[in-house]
mmCIF file of the C-alpha atoms, coordinates in Angstrom:
data_MODEL
# 
_entry.id   MODEL 
# 
loop_
_atom_site.group_PDB 
_atom_site.id 
_atom_site.type_symbol 
_atom_site.label_atom_id 
_atom_site.label_alt_id 
_atom_site.label_comp_id 
_atom_site.label_asym_id 
_atom_site.label_entity_id 
_atom_site.label_seq_id 
_atom_site.pdbx_PDB_ins_code 
_atom_site.Cartn_x 
_atom_site.Cartn_y 
_atom_site.Cartn_z 
_atom_site.occupancy 
_atom_site.B_iso_or_equiv 
_atom_site.pdbx_formal_charge 
_atom_site.auth_seq_id 
_atom_site.auth_comp_id 
_atom_site.auth_asym_id 
_atom_site.auth_atom_id 
_atom_site.pdbx_PDB_model_num 
ATOM 1   C CA . MET A 1 1   ? 110.553 134.976 80.825 1.00 0.00 ? 1   MET A CA 1 
ATOM 2   C CA . ARG A 1 2   ? 113.335 135.384 83.651 1.00 0.00 ? 2   ARG A CA 1 
ATOM 3   C CA . ILE A 1 3   ? 116.314 137.492 82.359 1.00 0.00 ? 3   ILE A CA 1 
ATOM 4   C CA . THR A 1 4   ? 119.529 136.051 83.965 1.00 0.00 ? 4   THR A CA 1 
ATOM 5   C CA . THR A 1 5   ? 123.038 138.035 83.809 1.00 0.00 ? 5   THR A CA 1 
ATOM 6   C CA . GLN A 1 6   ? 124.325 135.104 81.799 1.00 0.00 ? 6   GLN A CA 1 
ATOM 7   C CA . MET A 1 7   ? 121.726 135.791 79.188 1.00 0.00 ? 7   MET A CA 1 
ATOM 8   C CA . LEU A 1 8   ? 122.563 139.348 78.833 1.00 0.00 ? 8   LEU A CA 1 
ATOM 9   C CA . ASN A 1 9   ? 126.259 138.599 78.784 1.00 0.00 ? 9   ASN A CA 1 
ATOM 10  C CA . GLN A 1 10  ? 125.642 136.437 76.041 1.00 0.00 ? 10  GLN A CA 1 
ATOM 11  C CA . SER A 1 11  ? 123.533 138.972 74.211 1.00 0.00 ? 11  SER A CA 1 
ATOM 12  C CA . ALA A 1 12  ? 126.139 141.617 74.972 1.00 0.00 ? 12  ALA A CA 1 
ATOM 13  C CA . LYS A 1 13  ? 128.826 139.619 73.430 1.00 0.00 ? 13  LYS A CA 1 
ATOM 14  C CA . ARG A 1 14  ? 127.055 139.069 70.137 1.00 0.00 ? 14  ARG A CA 1 
ATOM 15  C CA . SER A 1 15  ? 126.558 143.023 69.915 1.00 0.00 ? 15  SER A CA 1 
ATOM 16  C CA . GLY A 1 16  ? 130.073 143.751 70.826 1.00 0.00 ? 16  GLY A CA 1 
ATOM 17  C CA . LEU A 1 17  ? 129.931 145.124 74.030 1.00 0.00 ? 17  LEU A CA 1 
ATOM 18  C CA . ASP A 1 18  ? 132.242 144.643 77.134 1.00 0.00 ? 18  ASP A CA 1 
ATOM 19  C CA . ILE A 1 19  ? 130.827 141.996 79.311 1.00 0.00 ? 19  ILE A CA 1 
ATOM 20  C CA . ASN A 1 20  ? 133.542 143.078 82.167 1.00 0.00 ? 20  ASN A CA 1 
ATOM 21  C CA . ARG A 1 21  ? 131.283 146.183 82.302 1.00 0.00 ? 21  ARG A CA 1 
ATOM 22  C CA . PRO A 1 22  ? 128.271 146.458 84.481 1.00 0.00 ? 22  PRO A CA 1 
ATOM 23  C CA . THR A 1 23  ? 125.619 144.478 83.053 1.00 0.00 ? 23  THR A CA 1 
ATOM 24  C CA . LEU A 1 24  ? 122.164 145.936 81.649 1.00 0.00 ? 24  LEU A CA 1 
ATOM 25  C CA . LEU A 1 25  ? 120.316 143.934 84.311 1.00 0.00 ? 25  LEU A CA 1 
ATOM 26  C CA . ASP A 1 26  ? 122.553 146.145 86.849 1.00 0.00 ? 26  ASP A CA 1 
ATOM 27  C CA . TYR A 1 27  ? 121.511 149.063 85.086 1.00 0.00 ? 27  TYR A CA 1 
ATOM 28  C CA . MET A 1 28  ? 117.850 148.190 85.278 1.00 0.00 ? 28  MET A CA 1 
ATOM 29  C CA . LYS A 1 29  ? 118.182 147.681 88.686 1.00 0.00 ? 29  LYS A CA 1 
ATOM 30  C CA . ASN A 1 30  ? 119.833 151.166 89.304 1.00 0.00 ? 30  ASN A CA 1 
ATOM 31  C CA . LYS A 1 31  ? 118.681 153.791 86.859 1.00 0.00 ? 31  LYS A CA 1 
ATOM 32  C CA . ASN A 1 32  ? 121.086 156.377 88.289 1.00 0.00 ? 32  ASN A CA 1 
ATOM 33  C CA . MET A 1 33  ? 123.959 154.689 86.789 1.00 0.00 ? 33  MET A CA 1 
ATOM 34  C CA . GLY A 1 34  ? 123.542 156.583 83.505 1.00 0.00 ? 34  GLY A CA 1 
ATOM 35  C CA . ASN A 1 35  ? 123.873 153.575 80.860 1.00 0.00 ? 35  ASN A CA 1 
ATOM 36  C CA . PRO A 1 36  ? 123.479 155.014 77.350 1.00 0.00 ? 36  PRO A CA 1 
ATOM 37  C CA . LEU A 1 37  ? 121.919 152.102 76.373 1.00 0.00 ? 37  LEU A CA 1 
ATOM 38  C CA . TYR A 1 38  ? 119.365 151.862 79.026 1.00 0.00 ? 38  TYR A CA 1 
ATOM 39  C CA . GLN A 1 39  ? 118.513 155.527 78.524 1.00 0.00 ? 39  GLN A CA 1 
ATOM 40  C CA . ALA A 1 40  ? 117.994 154.917 74.806 1.00 0.00 ? 40  ALA A CA 1 
ATOM 41  C CA . LEU A 1 41  ? 115.657 152.021 75.773 1.00 0.00 ? 41  LEU A CA 1 
ATOM 42  C CA . SER A 1 42  ? 113.848 154.457 78.156 1.00 0.00 ? 42  SER A CA 1 
ATOM 43  C CA . GLN A 1 43  ? 113.565 156.885 75.388 1.00 0.00 ? 43  GLN A CA 1 
ATOM 44  C CA . ASN A 1 44  ? 112.187 154.346 73.108 1.00 0.00 ? 44  ASN A CA 1 
ATOM 45  C CA . ARG A 1 45  ? 109.507 153.627 75.410 1.00 0.00 ? 45  ARG A CA 1 
ATOM 46  C CA . SER A 1 46  ? 108.588 157.384 75.756 1.00 0.00 ? 46  SER A CA 1 
ATOM 47  C CA . ILE A 1 47  ? 108.581 157.391 71.646 1.00 0.00 ? 47  ILE A CA 1 
ATOM 48  C CA . ASN A 1 48  ? 106.057 154.479 71.638 1.00 0.00 ? 48  ASN A CA 1 
ATOM 49  C CA . THR A 1 49  ? 103.897 156.078 74.264 1.00 0.00 ? 49  THR A CA 1 
ATOM 50  C CA . ASN A 1 50  ? 103.701 159.277 72.251 1.00 0.00 ? 50  ASN A CA 1 
ATOM 51  C CA . SER A 1 51  ? 102.938 157.208 68.993 1.00 0.00 ? 51  SER A CA 1 
ATOM 52  C CA . GLU A 1 52  ? 100.038 155.867 70.761 1.00 0.00 ? 52  GLU A CA 1 
ATOM 53  C CA . LYS A 1 53  ? 98.774  159.089 71.932 1.00 0.00 ? 53  LYS A CA 1 
ATOM 54  C CA . LEU A 1 54  ? 99.335  160.654 68.284 1.00 0.00 ? 54  LEU A CA 1 
ATOM 55  C CA . GLU A 1 55  ? 97.065  157.758 66.790 1.00 0.00 ? 55  GLU A CA 1 
ATOM 56  C CA . ARG A 1 56  ? 94.349  158.318 69.182 1.00 0.00 ? 56  ARG A CA 1 
ATOM 57  C CA . TYR A 1 57  ? 94.184  162.124 68.629 1.00 0.00 ? 57  TYR A CA 1 
ATOM 58  C CA . GLU A 1 58  ? 94.528  161.766 65.017 1.00 0.00 ? 58  GLU A CA 1 
ATOM 59  C CA . LYS A 1 59  ? 91.385  159.429 65.035 1.00 0.00 ? 59  LYS A CA 1 
ATOM 60  C CA . LEU A 1 60  ? 89.569  161.628 67.325 1.00 0.00 ? 60  LEU A CA 1 
ATOM 61  C CA . GLU A 1 61  ? 90.115  164.492 64.798 1.00 0.00 ? 61  GLU A CA 1 
ATOM 62  C CA . GLU A 1 62  ? 88.935  162.586 61.957 1.00 0.00 ? 62  GLU A CA 1 
ATOM 63  C CA . GLU A 1 63  ? 85.831  161.316 63.899 1.00 0.00 ? 63  GLU A CA 1 
ATOM 64  C CA . ALA A 1 64  ? 84.855  164.831 65.359 1.00 0.00 ? 64  ALA A CA 1 
ATOM 65  C CA . GLY A 1 65  ? 85.668  166.382 62.004 1.00 0.00 ? 65  GLY A CA 1 
ATOM 66  C CA . GLN A 1 66  ? 83.274  164.077 60.109 1.00 0.00 ? 66  GLN A CA 1 
ATOM 67  C CA . LEU A 1 67  ? 80.448  164.610 62.754 1.00 0.00 ? 67  LEU A CA 1 
ATOM 68  C CA . THR A 1 68  ? 80.790  168.250 62.172 1.00 0.00 ? 68  THR A CA 1 
ATOM 69  C CA . LYS A 1 69  ? 80.399  167.751 58.338 1.00 0.00 ? 69  LYS A CA 1 
ATOM 70  C CA . LEU A 1 70  ? 77.293  165.329 58.923 1.00 0.00 ? 70  LEU A CA 1 
ATOM 71  C CA . THR A 1 71  ? 75.645  168.073 61.214 1.00 0.00 ? 71  THR A CA 1 
ATOM 72  C CA . GLN A 1 72  ? 76.389  170.811 58.570 1.00 0.00 ? 72  GLN A CA 1 
ATOM 73  C CA . LYS A 1 73  ? 74.913  168.771 55.777 1.00 0.00 ? 73  LYS A CA 1 
ATOM 74  C CA . LEU A 1 74  ? 71.707  168.927 57.750 1.00 0.00 ? 74  LEU A CA 1 
ATOM 75  C CA . LEU A 1 75  ? 72.019  172.423 58.927 1.00 0.00 ? 75  LEU A CA 1 
ATOM 76  C CA . ASP A 1 76  ? 72.319  173.763 55.451 1.00 0.00 ? 76  ASP A CA 1 
ATOM 77  C CA . ASP A 1 77  ? 69.222  175.213 53.934 1.00 0.00 ? 77  ASP A CA 1 
ATOM 78  C CA . GLY A 1 78  ? 70.371  175.939 50.204 1.00 0.00 ? 78  GLY A CA 1 
ATOM 79  C CA . GLU A 1 79  ? 68.889  174.955 47.215 1.00 0.00 ? 79  GLU A CA 1 
ATOM 80  C CA . LYS A 1 80  ? 70.721  171.541 46.908 1.00 0.00 ? 80  LYS A CA 1 
ATOM 81  C CA . SER A 1 81  ? 70.262  170.633 50.684 1.00 0.00 ? 81  SER A CA 1 
ATOM 82  C CA . VAL A 1 82  ? 68.870  167.659 51.746 1.00 0.00 ? 82  VAL A CA 1 
ATOM 83  C CA . PHE A 1 83  ? 65.746  169.124 53.202 1.00 0.00 ? 83  PHE A CA 1 
ATOM 84  C CA . GLU A 1 84  ? 65.081  171.533 49.731 1.00 0.00 ? 84  GLU A CA 1 
ATOM 85  C CA . GLN A 1 85  ? 65.779  168.521 47.822 1.00 0.00 ? 85  GLN A CA 1 
ATOM 86  C CA . ALA A 1 86  ? 63.363  166.350 49.759 1.00 0.00 ? 86  ALA A CA 1 
ATOM 87  C CA . LYS A 1 87  ? 60.749  169.116 49.834 1.00 0.00 ? 87  LYS A CA 1 
ATOM 88  C CA . VAL A 1 88  ? 60.927  169.288 45.913 1.00 0.00 ? 88  VAL A CA 1 
ATOM 89  C CA . SER A 1 89  ? 60.905  165.590 45.277 1.00 0.00 ? 89  SER A CA 1 
ATOM 90  C CA . GLY A 1 90  ? 58.415  164.470 48.434 1.00 0.00 ? 90  GLY A CA 1 
ATOM 91  C CA . ASP A 1 91  ? 61.031  161.819 49.181 1.00 0.00 ? 91  ASP A CA 1 
ATOM 92  C CA . ASN A 1 92  ? 62.634  162.013 52.583 1.00 0.00 ? 92  ASN A CA 1 
ATOM 93  C CA . GLN A 1 93  ? 64.964  158.991 52.329 1.00 0.00 ? 93  GLN A CA 1 
ATOM 94  C CA . GLU A 1 94  ? 68.205  161.102 51.999 1.00 0.00 ? 94  GLU A CA 1 
ATOM 95  C CA . ILE A 1 95  ? 67.134  162.944 55.322 1.00 0.00 ? 95  ILE A CA 1 
ATOM 96  C CA . TYR A 1 96  ? 66.577  159.814 56.857 1.00 0.00 ? 96  TYR A CA 1 
ATOM 97  C CA . ASN A 1 97  ? 70.182  158.537 55.630 1.00 0.00 ? 97  ASN A CA 1 
ATOM 98  C CA . SER A 1 98  ? 71.708  161.875 56.914 1.00 0.00 ? 98  SER A CA 1 
ATOM 99  C CA . VAL A 1 99  ? 70.329  161.582 60.447 1.00 0.00 ? 99  VAL A CA 1 
ATOM 100 C CA . GLU A 1 100 ? 71.146  158.091 60.738 1.00 0.00 ? 100 GLU A CA 1 
ATOM 101 C CA . LYS A 1 101 ? 74.926  159.043 59.694 1.00 0.00 ? 101 LYS A CA 1 
ATOM 102 C CA . MET A 1 102 ? 74.926  161.966 62.016 1.00 0.00 ? 102 MET A CA 1 
ATOM 103 C CA . PHE A 1 103 ? 74.214  159.724 65.071 1.00 0.00 ? 103 PHE A CA 1 
ATOM 104 C CA . ASP A 1 104 ? 76.463  157.148 64.084 1.00 0.00 ? 104 ASP A CA 1 
ATOM 105 C CA . GLY A 1 105 ? 79.245  159.831 63.889 1.00 0.00 ? 105 GLY A CA 1 
ATOM 106 C CA . TYR A 1 106 ? 78.141  160.927 67.386 1.00 0.00 ? 106 TYR A CA 1 
ATOM 107 C CA . ASN A 1 107 ? 78.731  157.379 68.669 1.00 0.00 ? 107 ASN A CA 1 
ATOM 108 C CA . ARG A 1 108 ? 82.287  157.172 66.970 1.00 0.00 ? 108 ARG A CA 1 
ATOM 109 C CA . THR A 1 109 ? 83.320  160.519 68.423 1.00 0.00 ? 109 THR A CA 1 
ATOM 110 C CA . LEU A 1 110 ? 82.102  159.613 71.928 1.00 0.00 ? 110 LEU A CA 1 
ATOM 111 C CA . LYS A 1 111 ? 84.150  156.481 71.714 1.00 0.00 ? 111 LYS A CA 1 
ATOM 112 C CA . SER A 1 112 ? 87.135  158.250 70.660 1.00 0.00 ? 112 SER A CA 1 
ATOM 113 C CA . LEU A 1 113 ? 86.886  160.828 73.464 1.00 0.00 ? 113 LEU A CA 1 
ATOM 114 C CA . ARG A 1 114 ? 86.938  157.923 75.840 1.00 0.00 ? 114 ARG A CA 1 
ATOM 115 C CA . THR A 1 115 ? 90.069  156.614 74.306 1.00 0.00 ? 115 THR A CA 1 
ATOM 116 C CA . THR A 1 116 ? 91.673  159.971 74.715 1.00 0.00 ? 116 THR A CA 1 
ATOM 117 C CA . SER A 1 117 ? 90.521  160.605 78.120 1.00 0.00 ? 117 SER A CA 1 
ATOM 118 C CA . ASN A 1 118 ? 91.801  163.695 79.878 1.00 0.00 ? 118 ASN A CA 1 
ATOM 119 C CA . THR A 1 119 ? 90.222  166.751 81.524 1.00 0.00 ? 119 THR A CA 1 
ATOM 120 C CA . MET A 1 120 ? 89.447  168.547 78.512 1.00 0.00 ? 120 MET A CA 1 
ATOM 121 C CA . ASN A 1 121 ? 88.048  165.471 76.436 1.00 0.00 ? 121 ASN A CA 1 
ATOM 122 C CA . ASP A 1 122 ? 86.226  164.349 79.459 1.00 0.00 ? 122 ASP A CA 1 
ATOM 123 C CA . PHE A 1 123 ? 84.333  167.769 79.480 1.00 0.00 ? 123 PHE A CA 1 
ATOM 124 C CA . TYR A 1 124 ? 83.862  167.651 75.773 1.00 0.00 ? 124 TYR A CA 1 
ATOM 125 C CA . ARG A 1 125 ? 82.246  164.226 76.195 1.00 0.00 ? 125 ARG A CA 1 
ATOM 126 C CA . LYS A 1 126 ? 79.913  165.046 78.971 1.00 0.00 ? 126 LYS A CA 1 
ATOM 127 C CA . MET A 1 127 ? 79.073  168.172 76.600 1.00 0.00 ? 127 MET A CA 1 
ATOM 128 C CA . LEU A 1 128 ? 78.140  165.758 73.662 1.00 0.00 ? 128 LEU A CA 1 
ATOM 129 C CA . MET A 1 129 ? 76.141  163.324 75.902 1.00 0.00 ? 129 MET A CA 1 
ATOM 130 C CA . GLU A 1 130 ? 73.948  166.263 77.235 1.00 0.00 ? 130 GLU A CA 1 
ATOM 131 C CA . ALA A 1 131 ? 73.374  167.937 73.839 1.00 0.00 ? 131 ALA A CA 1 
ATOM 132 C CA . PRO A 1 132 ? 70.244  165.533 73.036 1.00 0.00 ? 132 PRO A CA 1 
ATOM 133 C CA . GLU A 1 133 ? 68.929  165.850 76.923 1.00 0.00 ? 133 GLU A CA 1 
ATOM 134 C CA . GLU A 1 134 ? 66.334  168.652 76.275 1.00 0.00 ? 134 GLU A CA 1 
ATOM 135 C CA . THR A 1 135 ? 64.759  166.695 73.417 1.00 0.00 ? 135 THR A CA 1 
ATOM 136 C CA . ARG A 1 136 ? 65.370  163.250 74.546 1.00 0.00 ? 136 ARG A CA 1 
ATOM 137 C CA . GLU A 1 137 ? 61.775  162.332 75.057 1.00 0.00 ? 137 GLU A CA 1 
ATOM 138 C CA . GLU A 1 138 ? 60.816  163.799 71.640 1.00 0.00 ? 138 GLU A CA 1 
ATOM 139 C CA . LEU A 1 139 ? 63.629  162.015 69.806 1.00 0.00 ? 139 LEU A CA 1 
ATOM 140 C CA . GLU A 1 140 ? 62.498  158.783 71.332 1.00 0.00 ? 140 GLU A CA 1 
ATOM 141 C CA . LYS A 1 141 ? 59.115  159.169 69.787 1.00 0.00 ? 141 LYS A CA 1 
ATOM 142 C CA . LEU A 1 142 ? 61.209  159.479 66.464 1.00 0.00 ? 142 LEU A CA 1 
ATOM 143 C CA . GLY A 1 143 ? 63.182  156.327 67.112 1.00 0.00 ? 143 GLY A CA 1 
ATOM 144 C CA . ILE A 1 144 ? 66.122  157.649 68.599 1.00 0.00 ? 144 ILE A CA 1 
ATOM 145 C CA . THR A 1 145 ? 67.262  156.507 72.105 1.00 0.00 ? 145 THR A CA 1 
ATOM 146 C CA . PHE A 1 146 ? 70.284  156.720 74.059 1.00 0.00 ? 146 PHE A CA 1 
ATOM 147 C CA . GLY A 1 147 ? 71.956  154.050 76.499 1.00 0.00 ? 147 GLY A CA 1 
ATOM 148 C CA . LYS A 1 148 ? 73.689  154.726 79.939 1.00 0.00 ? 148 LYS A CA 1 
ATOM 149 C CA . ASP A 1 149 ? 77.050  155.233 78.031 1.00 0.00 ? 149 ASP A CA 1 
ATOM 150 C CA . GLY A 1 150 ? 75.266  158.271 76.130 1.00 0.00 ? 150 GLY A CA 1 
ATOM 151 C CA . THR A 1 151 ? 75.633  156.265 72.701 1.00 0.00 ? 151 THR A CA 1 
ATOM 152 C CA . ALA A 1 152 ? 72.408  156.704 70.338 1.00 0.00 ? 152 ALA A CA 1 
ATOM 153 C CA . ASP A 1 153 ? 70.436  154.061 68.546 1.00 0.00 ? 153 ASP A CA 1 
ATOM 154 C CA . VAL A 1 154 ? 68.454  154.808 65.763 1.00 0.00 ? 154 VAL A CA 1 
ATOM 155 C CA . ASP A 1 155 ? 65.425  152.675 64.808 1.00 0.00 ? 155 ASP A CA 1 
ATOM 156 C CA . MET A 1 156 ? 65.262  153.172 61.085 1.00 0.00 ? 156 MET A CA 1 
ATOM 157 C CA . SER A 1 157 ? 61.626  151.825 60.471 1.00 0.00 ? 157 SER A CA 1 
ATOM 158 C CA . LYS A 1 158 ? 60.248  154.169 63.142 1.00 0.00 ? 158 LYS A CA 1 
ATOM 159 C CA . LEU A 1 159 ? 62.402  157.043 62.097 1.00 0.00 ? 159 LEU A CA 1 
ATOM 160 C CA . LYS A 1 160 ? 60.974  156.527 58.496 1.00 0.00 ? 160 LYS A CA 1 
ATOM 161 C CA . GLU A 1 161 ? 57.465  157.133 59.544 1.00 0.00 ? 161 GLU A CA 1 
ATOM 162 C CA . VAL A 1 162 ? 58.341  160.376 60.532 1.00 0.00 ? 162 VAL A CA 1 
ATOM 163 C CA . ASP A 1 163 ? 56.981  163.418 58.211 1.00 0.00 ? 163 ASP A CA 1 
ATOM 164 C CA . TYR A 1 164 ? 59.078  166.126 56.545 1.00 0.00 ? 164 TYR A CA 1 
ATOM 165 C CA . GLU A 1 165 ? 58.114  168.979 58.718 1.00 0.00 ? 165 GLU A CA 1 
ATOM 166 C CA . THR A 1 166 ? 58.790  167.176 62.027 1.00 0.00 ? 166 THR A CA 1 
ATOM 167 C CA . LEU A 1 167 ? 62.212  165.904 60.517 1.00 0.00 ? 167 LEU A CA 1 
ATOM 168 C CA . LYS A 1 168 ? 63.029  169.799 59.561 1.00 0.00 ? 168 LYS A CA 1 
ATOM 169 C CA . LYS A 1 169 ? 62.043  170.806 63.155 1.00 0.00 ? 169 LYS A CA 1 
ATOM 170 C CA . HIS A 1 170 ? 64.321  168.326 64.989 1.00 0.00 ? 170 HIS A CA 1 
ATOM 171 C CA . PHE A 1 171 ? 67.220  168.212 62.508 1.00 0.00 ? 171 PHE A CA 1 
ATOM 172 C CA . GLY A 1 172 ? 67.042  171.143 60.012 1.00 0.00 ? 172 GLY A CA 1 
ATOM 173 C CA . ASN A 1 173 ? 68.882  174.539 60.247 1.00 0.00 ? 173 ASN A CA 1 
ATOM 174 C CA . ASN A 1 174 ? 66.753  175.643 63.039 1.00 0.00 ? 174 ASN A CA 1 
ATOM 175 C CA . SER A 1 175 ? 67.344  172.494 65.074 1.00 0.00 ? 175 SER A CA 1 
ATOM 176 C CA . ASP A 1 176 ? 68.624  173.341 68.686 1.00 0.00 ? 176 ASP A CA 1 
ATOM 177 C CA . LEU A 1 177 ? 70.198  169.671 68.432 1.00 0.00 ? 177 LEU A CA 1 
ATOM 178 C CA . ALA A 1 178 ? 71.817  169.925 65.017 1.00 0.00 ? 178 ALA A CA 1 
ATOM 179 C CA . ASN A 1 179 ? 73.487  173.218 66.123 1.00 0.00 ? 179 ASN A CA 1 
ATOM 180 C CA . LYS A 1 180 ? 74.740  172.168 69.432 1.00 0.00 ? 180 LYS A CA 1 
ATOM 181 C CA . LEU A 1 181 ? 76.418  169.034 67.743 1.00 0.00 ? 181 LEU A CA 1 
ATOM 182 C CA . GLU A 1 182 ? 77.914  170.945 65.099 1.00 0.00 ? 182 GLU A CA 1 
ATOM 183 C CA . PHE A 1 183 ? 79.357  173.574 67.509 1.00 0.00 ? 183 PHE A CA 1 
ATOM 184 C CA . ILE A 1 184 ? 80.574  170.852 69.919 1.00 0.00 ? 184 ILE A CA 1 
ATOM 185 C CA . ALA A 1 185 ? 82.082  168.609 67.244 1.00 0.00 ? 185 ALA A CA 1 
ATOM 186 C CA . SER A 1 186 ? 84.025  171.227 65.680 1.00 0.00 ? 186 SER A CA 1 
ATOM 187 C CA . ARG A 1 187 ? 85.664  172.330 69.197 1.00 0.00 ? 187 ARG A CA 1 
ATOM 188 C CA . ILE A 1 188 ? 86.668  168.740 69.854 1.00 0.00 ? 188 ILE A CA 1 
ATOM 189 C CA . SER A 1 189 ? 88.043  168.542 66.292 1.00 0.00 ? 189 SER A CA 1 
ATOM 190 C CA . ASP A 1 190 ? 90.071  171.815 66.786 1.00 0.00 ? 190 ASP A CA 1 
ATOM 191 C CA . ASN A 1 191 ? 91.293  170.531 70.272 1.00 0.00 ? 191 ASN A CA 1 
ATOM 192 C CA . ALA A 1 192 ? 92.402  167.066 68.771 1.00 0.00 ? 192 ALA A CA 1 
ATOM 193 C CA . LYS A 1 193 ? 94.229  168.868 66.100 1.00 0.00 ? 193 LYS A CA 1 
ATOM 194 C CA . ALA A 1 194 ? 96.147  171.045 68.555 1.00 0.00 ? 194 ALA A CA 1 
ATOM 195 C CA . ASN A 1 195 ? 97.003  167.649 70.300 1.00 0.00 ? 195 ASN A CA 1 
ATOM 196 C CA . VAL A 1 196 ? 98.072  166.206 67.215 1.00 0.00 ? 196 VAL A CA 1 
ATOM 197 C CA . GLU A 1 197 ? 100.373 168.820 66.417 1.00 0.00 ? 197 GLU A CA 1 
ATOM 198 C CA . SER A 1 198 ? 101.871 169.174 69.965 1.00 0.00 ? 198 SER A CA 1 
ATOM 199 C CA . ILE A 1 199 ? 102.232 165.438 70.220 1.00 0.00 ? 199 ILE A CA 1 
ATOM 200 C CA . GLY A 1 200 ? 103.817 164.882 66.699 1.00 0.00 ? 200 GLY A CA 1 
ATOM 201 C CA . SER A 1 201 ? 106.488 167.838 67.569 1.00 0.00 ? 201 SER A CA 1 
ATOM 202 C CA . SER A 1 202 ? 107.527 166.082 70.558 1.00 0.00 ? 202 SER A CA 1 
ATOM 203 C CA . TYR A 1 203 ? 107.415 162.676 68.895 1.00 0.00 ? 203 TYR A CA 1 
ATOM 204 C CA . ASN A 1 204 ? 109.541 163.836 65.995 1.00 0.00 ? 204 ASN A CA 1 
ATOM 205 C CA . ALA A 1 205 ? 112.050 165.544 68.666 1.00 0.00 ? 205 ALA A CA 1 
ATOM 206 C CA . SER A 1 206 ? 112.171 162.229 70.725 1.00 0.00 ? 206 SER A CA 1 
ATOM 207 C CA . GLY A 1 207 ? 112.590 160.172 67.399 1.00 0.00 ? 207 GLY A CA 1 
ATOM 208 C CA . THR A 1 208 ? 115.591 162.255 66.533 1.00 0.00 ? 208 THR A CA 1 
ATOM 209 C CA . MET A 1 209 ? 116.993 162.156 69.960 1.00 0.00 ? 209 MET A CA 1 
ATOM 210 C CA . TYR A 1 210 ? 116.874 158.393 70.065 1.00 0.00 ? 210 TYR A CA 1 
ATOM 211 C CA . GLY A 1 211 ? 118.217 157.968 66.656 1.00 0.00 ? 211 GLY A CA 1 
ATOM 212 C CA . ASN A 1 212 ? 121.180 160.104 67.463 1.00 0.00 ? 212 ASN A CA 1 
ATOM 213 C CA . SER A 1 213 ? 121.743 158.345 70.804 1.00 0.00 ? 213 SER A CA 1 
ATOM 214 C CA . ILE A 1 214 ? 121.866 154.672 69.063 1.00 0.00 ? 214 ILE A CA 1 
ATOM 215 C CA . ASN A 1 215 ? 124.066 156.206 65.991 1.00 0.00 ? 215 ASN A CA 1 
ATOM 216 C CA . SER A 1 216 ? 126.409 157.566 68.261 1.00 0.00 ? 216 SER A CA 1 
ATOM 217 C CA . LYS A 1 217 ? 126.883 154.387 70.558 1.00 0.00 ? 217 LYS A CA 1 
ATOM 218 C CA . TYR A 1 218 ? 127.083 151.854 67.370 1.00 0.00 ? 218 TYR A CA 1 
ATOM 219 C CA . ASP A 1 219 ? 128.367 152.502 63.707 1.00 0.00 ? 219 ASP A CA 1 
ATOM 220 C CA . PHE A 1 220 ? 125.731 150.868 61.500 1.00 0.00 ? 220 PHE A CA 1 
ATOM 221 C CA . SER A 1 221 ? 127.501 151.787 58.476 1.00 0.00 ? 221 SER A CA 1 
ATOM 222 C CA . ARG A 1 222 ? 129.939 149.137 59.005 1.00 0.00 ? 222 ARG A CA 1 
# 
């Protein structure tokens, strides 16, 4: 929609502003004129940008944190671990489910890294995608394949044909892949948390500055 001077004047009049002063359109054309309202609007755009970044990093922290927990569950070798319980019961179903959940978390973390793309996150995404590389052929035999974008696809019907010892070799506490994923995911989560704290601090400061700017210009208590 085209914004005209008349439209801006009408809005200014309804807001109680002096229409004889330079219009907002004039200020939009000349950012150096120092109009407080224009500066406040610019500040608001900055706040919105920070808010979006904050949400993306919070999501990344959550996804990477979940991936860390899912890999740790498979790496656990205690009496109540999924592998020990499967060994006693002879039922591998919980192992199959845990492997599927781990790769689902792997995919979600990759996706979240793409939405928060920067030098560090691009580096972590590359590390995550390369983690299965050395065992890719063996994983394909278990029903786990990888697309061009690095995401994993788990064929559960094929995975359920895998015996206990093979499962433990590839996903148990001595698994090279599970240990790599746990290490990388924990680093991604820590880095995302640091960004959440940094952006959150900046966002809160900007929000306060914006609120003070508006409140000093207009008395909303009337």
